[in-house]
C-alpha positions in Angstrom: 9.4 21.6 5.9 8.4 21.4 9.5 10.9 20.3 12.0 8.4 17.7 13.3 6.1 16.6 10.5 3.1 14.6 11.5 2.4 13.5 7.9 4.3 10.3 8.2 2.7 9.5 11.5 -0.8 10.2 10.1 -0.3 8.3 6.9 1.1 5.2 8.7 -1.7 5.3 11.2 -4.3 5.2 8.5 -2.4 2.5 6.6 -2.2 0.4 9.8 -5.9 0.8 10.3 -6.6 -0.3 6.7 -4.3 -3.3 7.1 -6.1 -4.3 10.3 -9.5 -4.2 8.5 -7.9 -6.3 5.6 -6.6 -8.8 8.2 -10.1 -9.2 9.6 -11.4 -9.9 6.1 -8.7 -12.5 5.4 -9.5 -14.1 8.8 -13.2 -14.3 7.8 -12.2 -15.8 4.4 -10.0 -18.5 5.9 -12.6 -19.4 8.5 -15.3 -19.8 5.8 -13.2 -21.7 3.3 -15.6 -24.6 3.3 -18.8 -22.7 3.8 -21.2 -23.1 0.8 -22.1 -20.0 -1.1 -19.6 -17.9 0.9 -18.1 -14.9 -1.1 -14.6 -13.9 -0.1 -14.1 -10.5 1.4 -11.7 -7.9 0.4 -10.7 -4.4 1.5 -9.4 -1.6 -0.8 -8.1 1.2 1.4 -5.1 2.2 -0.8 -7.1 4.4 -3.2 -8.6 6.3 -0.2 -5.1 6.7 1.3 -3.7 7.9 -2.1 -6.5 10.5 -2.2 -5.6 11.7 1.3 -2.0 12.0 0.3 -2.9 14.0 -2.8 -5.1 16.3 -0.8 -2.3 16.9 1.7 0.1 17.6 -1.2 -2.4 20.2 -2.5 -2.7 21.8 1.0 1.1 22.1 1.1 1.2 23.6 -2.4 -1.4 26.2 -1.4 0.5 27.0 1.8 3.7 27.3 -0.2 2.1 29.6 -2.8 0.8 31.9 -0.1 3.7 32.0 2.2 5.6 35.1 3.0 9.2 35.3 1.7 11.6 36.6 4.4 13.6 39.6 3.2 15.9 40.8 6.1 16.8 44.1 4.3 13.3 45.5 4.2 10.5 45.3 6.8 8.2 47.1 4.3 8.7 44.4 1.8 7.5 41.7 4.3 4.4 43.8 5.1 3.6 44.4 1.5 4.0 40.7 0.6 1.7 39.6 3.5 -1.0 41.9 2.3 -0.8 40.5 -1.2 -0.6 36.8 -0.2 -4.2 36.4 0.9 -6.0 33.2 0.4 -9.3 32.9 -1.4 -12.2 31.8 0.8 -12.2 28.4 -1.0 -8.5 27.9 -0.2 -9.0 29.0 3.4 -11.8 26.5 3.8 -9.8 23.8 2.1 -6.8 24.3 4.4 -9.1 24.1 7.4 -10.9 20.9 6.2 -10.2 17.5 7.7 -8.9 15.5 4.7 -9.1 12.3 6.7 -12.7 12.5 7.7 -13.9 10.3 4.8 -11.3 7.6 5.4 -13.2 4.4 6.1 -11.9 1.1 4.9 -14.8 -1.2 4.3 -15.0 -4.9 3.9 -16.7 -5.8 0.6 -17.6 -9.0 -1.2 -15.2 -10.0 -3.9 -17.3 -11.3 -6.8 -14.5 -11.3 -9.3 -13.0 -14.6 -8.2 -14.4 -17.8 -9.6 -16.6 -20.0 -7.4 -16.3 -23.8 -6.9 -19.2 -26.2 -7.1 -20.5 -25.1 -3.7 -20.5 -21.4 -4.7 -17.6 -20.6 -2.4 -14.8 -18.5 -4.1 -12.1 -18.6 -1.3 -8.7 -20.0 -2.3 -7.0 -21.0 1.0 -3.4 -20.7 -0.5 -4.2 -17.2 -1.8 -5.6 -16.2 1.6 -2.6 -17.5 3.5 -0.2 -15.6 1.1 -2.3 -12.5 1.6 -2.2 -12.9 5.3 1.6 -13.1 5.2 1.8 -10.0 3.0 -0.5 -8.0 5.3 1.6 -9.1 8.3 4.8 -8.0 6.7 3.4 -4.7 5.6 2.0 -4.1 9.1 5.4 -4.8 10.7 7.2 -2.5 8.3 4.7 0.4 9.0 4.8 -0.3 12.7 8.6 -0.1 12.7 8.4 3.2 10.7 6.0 4.6 13.2 8.2 3.5 16.1 11.2 5.2 14.4 9.2 8.4 14.0 8.2 8.4 17.7 11.8 7.6 18.8 13.0 10.5 16.7 10.4 12.7 18.3 11.3 11.5 21.7 15.0 12.1 21.1 14.2 15.7 20.0 12.2 16.3 23.1 15.0 14.9 25.3 17.6 16.9 23.4 19.5 13.8 22.3 18.5 13.9 18.6 19.0 15.9 15.5 
């Protein structure tokens, strides 16, 4: 494990971005609660985030399988292991790839909810509950991000660890 891991920072940043897009969708839904034929908007970014985490896990696994084991008793052993721990070209390309490049939370129409007589499928109470949930999740992730940066700052200043 790295002393300073950016995984938590990266994942929380992506999740915060997704929550921001979801908040925009909820805002549009509440603003159009009485608009005829309006279809509520929704955002699914969690599946994309899960894929990114799985890909990062795979990268860490590949790195672990191809790392050099330190053996202080024999320099020849380290050299021999490094010669045998080569990555395949596919693994090398995968390790160099940007696994976050496809992350793009999109606002989509939710056609699964039932419509009222005007064709509008927004339920104001549900939207208000969703807005509260998004706000709480955003605050939790923002606090987590702040703690990560505080820890990083403490390490740089020499006051942490």
